[in-house]
C-alpha positions in Angstrom: 23.5 131.2 46.6 21.1 132.3 49.2 23.8 133.5 51.8 26.7 132.7 54.0 28.9 133.3 57.0 32.1 132.7 58.6 32.4 132.3 62.3 36.0 132.3 63.9 36.3 130.3 66.9 39.1 129.9 69.5 41.3 128.5 69.8 41.8 128.3 65.8 38.5 126.6 65.0 36.5 128.1 61.8 33.3 127.9 60.3 32.1 128.5 57.0 28.5 128.0 56.3 26.2 128.5 52.9 22.9 128.1 51.7 20.6 127.4 48.5 17.5 126.0 47.4 17.5 123.1 45.0 15.2 121.6 43.0 16.3 117.8 43.5 14.4 115.4 46.3 15.3 115.8 49.6 16.2 111.9 48.7 18.5 112.5 45.6 20.1 115.2 47.9 20.7 113.0 51.1 21.9 110.3 48.6 24.2 112.8 46.3 25.8 114.1 48.9 26.4 110.9 51.4 27.9 109.3 48.0 30.4 112.2 47.4 31.4 111.6 50.8 31.8 108.2 50.8 33.6 107.9 47.5 36.0 110.9 48.6 37.3 109.2 51.7 35.4 111.0 53.9 33.9 109.0 57.5 30.5 109.7 57.1 27.4 109.4 59.6 23.9 109.8 59.0 21.1 111.0 61.0 18.5 108.6 62.2 15.9 108.9 60.0 13.7 110.5 62.7 12.2 113.0 60.4 13.2 111.7 57.4 9.7 113.0 56.0 10.9 116.7 55.7 14.5 116.9 56.4 17.8 114.6 56.4 21.6 115.0 57.7 24.7 114.0 56.7 27.8 114.7 58.9 31.5 113.6 57.5 35.0 114.1 58.9 38.1 114.0 56.8 41.2 114.6 59.3 41.0 117.8 61.0 38.0 118.6 58.3 34.1 118.8 59.2 31.3 119.2 57.4 27.9 119.3 57.6 25.1 119.1 55.4 21.3 119.7 56.5 18.6 119.0 53.8 15.2 120.3 54.6 12.1 119.8 52.7 10.5 123.4 52.9 8.4 123.7 50.0 9.4 127.2 48.9 8.3 127.0 45.1 8.8 123.3 45.7 12.2 123.3 46.4 14.6 122.0 49.0 17.1 123.7 51.6 20.0 123.2 51.6 22.9 124.5 54.6 26.4 123.3 54.4 28.4 124.1 56.7 32.7 123.4 56.7 34.7 123.5 59.8 38.6 123.7 59.8 40.9 123.5 62.8 40.3 120.7 65.3 37.3 118.5 66.1 33.8 119.3 67.5 31.1 117.1 66.7 27.2 118.4 66.2 26.8 115.2 68.5 28.0 116.7 71.4 
């Protein structure tokens, strides 16, 4: 884990975020997270692929829980950077 943080919003909404580097390819990471959320019953939205050559995003929602996974091909030591944000306590879509 590279680092992380916690934010408590008003009223009662919280965000937990962590980042790390992975040796898996952008496509492998994107597929693994999408598959996990689909198999675990999350409602999944994917990015539109506009920047698919160097970044992808998976957004998933299950009840009042939301998760956003951003994968960026930063080429640091030939690895990809993954940022996972987990939200609790109410709805707020990243598309707003």
